[in-house]
C-alpha positions as CSV (number, residue, x, y, z in Angstrom):
1,M,21.1,30.4,0.3
2,R,18.9,31.8,-2.7
3,G,15.8,31.8,-0.9
4,R,17.8,34.2,2.0
5,L,18.8,36.4,-0.8
6,A,15.2,36.4,-2.5
7,A,14.1,38.0,0.9
8,A,16.5,40.4,1.8
9,R,15.7,44.0,2.0
10,L,18.8,45.8,3.0
11,Y,22.6,45.5,1.8
12,A,25.3,47.2,3.6
13,I,28.8,47.9,1.9
14,T,32.0,48.8,4.1
15,P,33.7,51.5,3.4
16,D,37.9,52.0,3.2
17,A,38.8,51.3,6.7
18,S,41.1,49.7,9.0
19,P,39.9,45.8,9.4
20,Q,39.7,46.7,12.9
21,S,36.8,49.4,12.4
22,I,35.2,47.4,9.5
23,E,34.6,44.4,11.6
24,A,33.3,46.8,14.8
25,L,30.9,48.3,12.0
26,V,29.9,45.2,10.5
27,A,29.1,43.4,13.7
28,A,26.7,46.8,14.9
29,W,24.8,46.5,11.1
30,L,24.6,42.7,12.1
31,R,23.0,43.3,15.3
32,G,20.9,45.9,13.7
33,G,19.5,43.4,11.2
34,V,21.3,43.9,7.9
35,D,20.7,41.0,5.2
36,I,24.0,41.3,3.2
37,V,27.3,42.7,3.8
38,Q,29.8,43.2,1.4
39,L,33.3,43.8,1.7
40,R,34.5,46.5,-0.9
41,H,38.0,47.9,0.1
42,K,40.2,48.9,-2.6
43,S,43.3,49.9,-0.8
44,L,44.0,46.6,1.3
45,P,46.5,44.0,0.5
46,R,45.2,40.8,-1.0
47,G,46.7,38.7,1.9
48,E,44.8,41.3,4.5
49,L,41.7,41.4,2.6
50,T,41.5,37.6,2.5
51,G,41.8,37.3,6.2
52,L,39.0,40.0,6.9
53,A,36.6,38.5,4.6
54,G,37.4,35.3,6.3
55,R,36.6,36.9,9.6
56,L,33.2,38.8,8.6
57,A,31.8,35.5,6.5
58,R,31.7,33.9,9.7
59,A,30.5,36.8,11.6
60,C,27.5,37.0,9.2
61,R,27.2,32.9,9.0
62,E,26.4,33.3,12.9
63,A,24.1,35.9,12.5
64,G,22.1,34.8,9.5
65,A,23.5,37.3,7.2
66,I,24.7,36.8,3.7
67,F,28.0,37.7,2.7
68,I,29.4,39.1,-0.3
69,V,32.6,40.0,-1.4
70,N,33.4,42.7,-4.1
71,D,35.6,42.1,-7.2
72,H,37.6,39.5,-6.0
73,L,36.3,35.9,-6.9
74,D,39.4,34.4,-5.6
75,V,39.0,36.1,-2.6
76,A,35.3,35.3,-2.0
77,L,36.1,31.4,-2.7
78,L,39.2,31.1,-0.3
79,S,37.4,32.9,2.5
80,G,33.9,31.0,2.4
81,A,31.9,33.9,1.5
82,D,28.5,33.1,0.3
83,G,29.2,35.2,-3.1
84,V,31.3,37.7,-5.2
85,H,30.0,40.7,-6.8
86,L,31.2,41.7,-10.2
87,G,31.5,45.3,-11.4
88,P,31.7,46.4,-15.2
89,D,35.7,45.9,-15.2
90,D,36.1,42.6,-13.2
91,L,35.5,39.2,-14.7
92,T,31.8,38.8,-16.6
93,V,29.4,36.6,-15.0
94,A,29.7,33.8,-17.3
95,A,33.4,33.5,-16.7
96,A,33.0,33.8,-12.9
97,R,30.3,30.6,-13.3
98,K,32.7,28.5,-15.7
99,V,35.5,29.5,-12.7
100,A,33.5,28.6,-9.5
101,G,30.3,26.5,-10.8
102,S,26.9,27.4,-9.4
103,A,26.8,27.0,-6.0
104,P,28.2,30.8,-5.1
105,L,26.5,33.7,-5.5
106,V,27.1,36.3,-8.4
107,G,25.9,39.3,-8.3
108,A,26.4,42.0,-11.1
109,S,26.3,46.1,-11.7
110,A,23.5,47.3,-14.2
111,S,21.9,50.7,-14.9
112,T,19.6,49.9,-17.8
113,P,17.3,46.5,-18.5
114,S,19.3,45.5,-21.4
115,A,22.6,45.7,-19.4
116,G,20.2,43.6,-16.6
117,V,19.0,41.2,-19.0
118,T,22.6,39.8,-20.3
119,A,23.9,39.8,-16.3
120,E,20.9,37.5,-16.0
121,R,21.5,35.6,-18.9
122,E,25.1,34.9,-17.9
123,G,24.2,33.6,-14.4
124,A,23.6,36.5,-12.3
125,D,21.8,35.8,-9.1
126,Y,21.1,39.1,-8.3
127,L,22.0,43.2,-9.2
128,G,23.3,46.4,-8.2
129,S,21.5,49.2,-10.0
130,G,22.0,52.6,-9.7
131,P,23.3,55.3,-9.3
132,A,19.7,55.9,-7.9
133,Y,20.8,59.0,-6.3
134,E,24.0,61.5,-7.0
135,T,26.7,60.1,-4.9
136,P,30.4,61.1,-4.1
137,I,31.5,57.2,-4.6
138,K,29.9,57.0,-8.4
139,T,30.9,60.4,-9.8
140,E,31.8,59.5,-13.3
141,K,28.0,57.7,-13.5
142,R,24.9,59.1,-14.6
143,T,22.1,59.1,-12.3
144,I,19.1,57.1,-13.5
145,G,17.0,57.8,-10.4
146,P,14.3,55.4,-8.7
147,G,12.5,55.2,-11.6
148,G,15.4,53.6,-13.5
149,V,15.8,51.3,-10.9
150,V,12.4,49.9,-11.3
151,A,12.6,49.6,-15.3
152,V,15.8,47.2,-14.2
153,Q,13.4,45.7,-12.3
154,A,11.0,45.1,-14.5
155,A,13.4,43.8,-17.2
156,V,14.8,40.8,-14.9
157,R,13.5,38.3,-12.4
158,V,16.4,38.3,-9.9
159,P,16.3,40.7,-7.4
160,V,17.5,44.0,-8.0
161,F,18.6,46.4,-5.4
162,A,18.7,50.7,-5.5
163,I,22.3,51.8,-4.9
164,G,23.5,55.3,-5.1
165,G,23.0,57.7,-2.3
166,L,20.3,55.9,-0.6
167,D,19.7,57.1,2.9
168,R,17.3,58.0,5.4
169,A,15.4,60.6,3.7
170,R,15.4,59.2,0.4
171,L,13.4,56.2,1.6
172,P,10.2,57.0,1.1
173,E,10.6,58.5,-2.4
174,T,12.3,55.2,-3.8
175,I,9.9,52.8,-2.0
176,A,7.0,54.8,-3.4
177,A,8.6,54.0,-6.4
178,G,8.1,50.7,-6.3
179,V,11.8,50.1,-4.6
180,R,12.2,47.6,-1.5
181,R,15.9,46.6,-2.1
182,V,18.6,48.9,-1.4
183,C,22.4,48.8,-0.8
184,V,23.2,51.2,1.5
185,I,26.8,52.5,2.1
186,R,27.9,56.1,3.9
187,A,24.3,56.3,5.6
188,L,25.4,53.0,7.5
189,S,29.2,53.8,7.5
190,T,29.3,57.6,9.0
191,A,26.0,56.8,11.4
192,A,26.4,58.0,14.7
193,D,24.7,54.7,16.0
194,P,25.1,52.2,13.3
195,E,23.3,49.7,14.7
196,A,20.1,51.8,15.1
197,E,20.1,53.2,11.7
198,A,20.2,49.7,10.4
199,R,17.2,48.9,12.3
200,T,15.6,52.2,11.3
201,L,16.5,51.4,7.5
202,K,15.5,47.8,7.6
203,A,11.9,49.0,9.4
204,A,11.1,51.2,6.8
205,L,11.8,49.1,4.1
206,A,9.7,46.0,5.5
207,G,7.1,48.8,5.6
208,R,6.7,48.8,9.7
């Protein structure tokens, strides 16, 4: 699992939509070659969220992709997900490790090198770093730019994924700065052809 994580480049995060829409979207992403899928849903009741997570976990497993649940360690464990992503208001990475042990992947958010070093020390397997660009999803956070993501990368040994405002138009600048792992939400969830968009982004990150 951690070998696949090290090779991952394109990390897709789901929008707040109906379970049926999310399943169709994820299926298209997987056909397009997405490496990691994160289920992030802020309004779905916990029971429905767990059921959806279980179905997505199976789909990702069949496609050879990694499946992550945002925020909820219990949902991740119950659904058979590969891991959980923890934000600053969730369990600490250290607490998650005490509960779940060493097997599940644990991701954390880090916008500064010091935060990245702390998360890595506590047992984070990867980091999401940003916002790399302005985004309506993270309006309360200061944009750190691709250079800020590079600074976090330089401070840790685990994979670091840029997040925030990433799309096809911004990838060349991001890659030129030295970032080849990205998390994408809107550019993949609102694309007219999500499968084709995933394939295009993946190819750009791979240098093709």
